[in-house]
N, C-alpha and C positions, 0 to 999 in steps of 0.2 A: 806263675812264680813272682813273688813280691819284688825281687830285685829288678826284674824286667819291667814291672809296672812303674818302678821308680826311675827307670832309665839307666840303671847301673849295668855295667858290662857283664855278660854271661858268656862263658866259653862255648864254642860250637861243638866241642867234643867232651866226652867224660873226663873227669879230673885225672884219672889214672893214665890217660894218654899224653899228659904233659911230659916232655922230655925229662928223663931221670927219675920219674916218680916211682916206678917199680923198683929201681935200684935203691931208692931211699927207704922204701918199705922193707926191702931185704936187709938193709943195714939195721933197721929198727928190730927186725926179727933176730938178727945175730946178737945184738946187744941184749935182747931179752934172754937168749940162750946163755949168754955169759952170766947174767944175773942169777938165773936158776942154778948154774954151776956153783956160784959162790954160796948160795943158800944151801946146796947139798953138802958142800965142804964144811960149812958152819954147823949144820945138823950132825954130820958125822963126828966132828970134833967134840961137840957137846955130848953126844951119846957115849963116846969113848971116855971122856972125863968123868961123867956121872957113873959109868960102869966101874972105872978105876976106884972111885971114892966109895961107892955103895955096894959094889960087888956085881959080878956078871949075871947074877940071878935077875937083875933088873932089865937086862937086855930085851927080853920079849915084850916088856911093858913100854920100853922106850922106843923100840924100833917101829911099832905100829903107828903111834902119833907122828913120829918123824917122817915116816913114809907118806902119811896123809897130807902133812904140810907140804912136802916136796911135790906131790902130785897136784895139789891145789895151786902151788906157785907155778908149776909148769903149764897148767891149763890156762890160768889167768894171764900170764905174761907172754907165753909163746904161741898159744892157740887162739884164745879169744881176742887179745889185744891186736896183734898184727892182722889177723883175719878180719876182724871187725873194721879196722882201718881200711884195709884193701877193699872190702865190700862196699863201704861208703864211697870211696873214690871211684869204683867201677860203676856205681849206680847214679852218680850225680855229676853235674857240670860245675866248674868253678864259677862263683859269683863274686863280684868285687864290691866290698862294703866299706864305707867310712865307719870308723869305730872309735870307742874309748876303751882304754884298759884301766881297771880300778883295783885297788886292794880289797880283799874280803876280810873284814874285822875278825880276828881270832883264827884265821886260816892262812898261815904263812906260805903254804905250798899251793894255794889256789889264787886265781885272779878272776875278776869278773870281766867278761868281754861283752861290751854293749854295742850292738849294731844300730846305726843311726839312719833315720829316714831323711829325705831331702829337706824337710822343715826342721830338722835337727831334733826331732822327738825320738824316743826310743822305739825301734821296730821290734827288737828282741834282745834278750840278755842271756848269756851263758856263763858257765864256770868251767875252768880247766887249769891244768898245770902249764901255764904259758912259759915257754923257754926263757931262761934268765936273760939271754942276749936280746930277745924280742922285748921283754919288759923294760930293760935298761935302755935299749936303743930307740924306743918310741918316745919322741919328745913330748913332754907334758901328757903322756898317755893317750895321745890322739894320733891316728894314722889310718892307713888303708890296709885291709886284709883280704885275702882270698878265702872264700868259705864254700865248702862242699857239703850239701845236705839239705834237709828240710828244717825250717825254723822251729818246728814243733818237737823235733827229735834230736838224739845225739848226732854230732856232726864233726867235721874235720876243718881246721883252719891252718893257714900258712901265710907267710909274708908273700908279697908279689914275686912271682917266679916259681912258687911252689915249695919253698923250703925255708925254715924247718917246718915239719908237720907237727900238729898236736891235736889232741882229742878234746871235744867240748860237749858238755851236757846242758840242756836248757835249765834255767833257774825255775824253781817252783814259785808260786805267788808269795810264799812265806820268805823265800830267799832274796827276793828282788829288793833293790834299793828303795828307800822311802818315797822317792819321786820318780817312778819308772817311766812316766810318759814325757819327761822333759830331758832333752839331750844337752842342755847347757847352751849358753849363748855362743861361746866359741869364736864369735866374730869371723873375720876373714879366713882364719885358719880352717874352720870347718867348711866354709864355702869352697876353699881350694880343694879340700879332701873330697867333697861331693862332686866337684868338677872332675877330679881325677878318677873317681869311681865310674863316671859316665864316659870317660875318654877311651877311645879304641887303642890308644898308644900302648896300653898295658898288654894287649894281646899281640901287638906287633913285636914285642920282645921275644915271642916264642916262634916267630916265623922266619 
């Protein structure tokens, strides 16, 4: 594991065993259920309005596509999302990484998460919907994150302590920043973050 090679802290247990982790995944699942309910209500209202305007003979043609959209929303948000999240947390330990958070041009809902090596070069880069509180609360976009997963595949990130959770996907070569091998000079700030990633204090928080 690259994090261990760099001397960064790695939890002794699967990420899912962190206190409160299963409860947090449960809350994400419930939020997804509520989202699907709103989608269902919106589709029902739309079908009723269109039927009132154009006649009930359209109902058979509207009900089919609406049902397909609803099933797709259910599978994506309540089955694949939380299940995939839980599977990654069960299969991987937390790794502590110094990182940079960056904007992605033209993608307001996405952020780039850059994991940094001890020499401040880029070890890996991901994209994901970083929670707003995390984005705004990370001074100058530099901080320490907990990371669960393989650097080559989709993974899960969190602030130290394990919350909030969010999903990350690796950037393709075409998506990476123009200078993917340089982590920026960062000065003493990055030195401090690298020291923090190597410190056992972060795990003592959970004991």
